[in-house]
N, C-alpha and C positions, 0 to 999 in steps of 0.2 A: 288537212287538206290532201287530196289525192294529187300526186305528182306523177306525170308520165313522161319518160324519156323517149323522144321520137327521133333521136340522133342514132348514129350507128356506134357511137363510143360511150363508154362508162361515163356518167355525169354526176357531179356532186352538188348539193345545195347545203347552205349553212342552217342549223336549226338548234337553237338553244346552246350556242357556243361551240357545236361539234359539227362535223361535216357528215351528211347523209349521202350515200352514193345509190345511184339508180341505174341499173343495167339497161342496155338498149332494149327498147320495147317493153320494159317493165313499169309498173304502176305501184307506187308505195304511198302509205299514209305517212304525211310528214307535217310536224307542228311548224308552220311558218307564220311570222308576225312581224310587223315593224320593218326595219331595214332588211332583214333576210328575205322577206316576202318581196320587197321592192326589187331587190337584186335578182332574185329568182324570176320574176315577171319580165325581166329584160331579155332573158334568154329565150330566143325563138323557138328552139328545139324542145322545150318543156312545155307540157300542157298542165295548167294548174286549175284544178276544179275544187269549188267550195271556197274561194277567196271573194270575200265581199269587200265592197268599197269601204265600208265601215272599219274593217279589220285593218286595211292598209293605211288609213288615215287617222289611226288611233293616236290619242295623246300619249306621250311618254309615260312610264310607270310613275306612280306616285313615289316619293322618296322612301327609302328603306329606313327602319329604325335600326338603333344601335344593336339590338338583339338580333335582328335579321342579318345584318352585315357580320356579326359575330358567328352566326350559323354558316355564312359563306366560307369563312376561314376553316371550318371543320369539313367542308365538302371537298373530296379529292377532285371532283370534275370542274370546280371553279378555278379558273387561272388567277394568279397573284394579281396581275394589272386589273382584272374585273373587280377583284376584292378591293384593291387599293382605290380604284376609281369611285366604287360605292362609299368607300370610307371617306374620300376627300370631299364627297357631296355633304358629308355630316360635319367633318372637322375643319374644312376649309384648308388654308395654308398651313395650318398647325399639324397637318398629317405627318407623322413620322415616315421614315423611309424603310425601316425594317419591320417584318411582320410580327414579331414578338412585342415590339414597341406600339405598333398599331393596335393589336389585340388589347394591351394594357390601357390605351387611351379610350378604345371603344368600351371596355368594361367599366372604366371610370365615368364615361357619358351615360352609360346604361344605368349606373346607380344613383345618378343625380336625380333630385326630385323635380 
């Protein structure tokens, strides 16, 4: 989507877990969806083009597999709490608190038939 900053100050929006800054008068292509899109739409000084109603009313992502969550552990751009949240969706209350223990539990889950 194209995001235009119509304010006189530097503004930021969240996209894929990171901040994207838009200078005054500048237009940038930014991937916005879900909660990030809804929050950006509330800011009156931002003009957002290319946002369809279907994109903002999407169903939440389908649950990730154990292998996908293990890949999150390797990605330096994924914060620990995002990784742990995805793990909790798979393991529930049995989710360990330490990263190495979580990885071991996910590897065990991934190898189960």
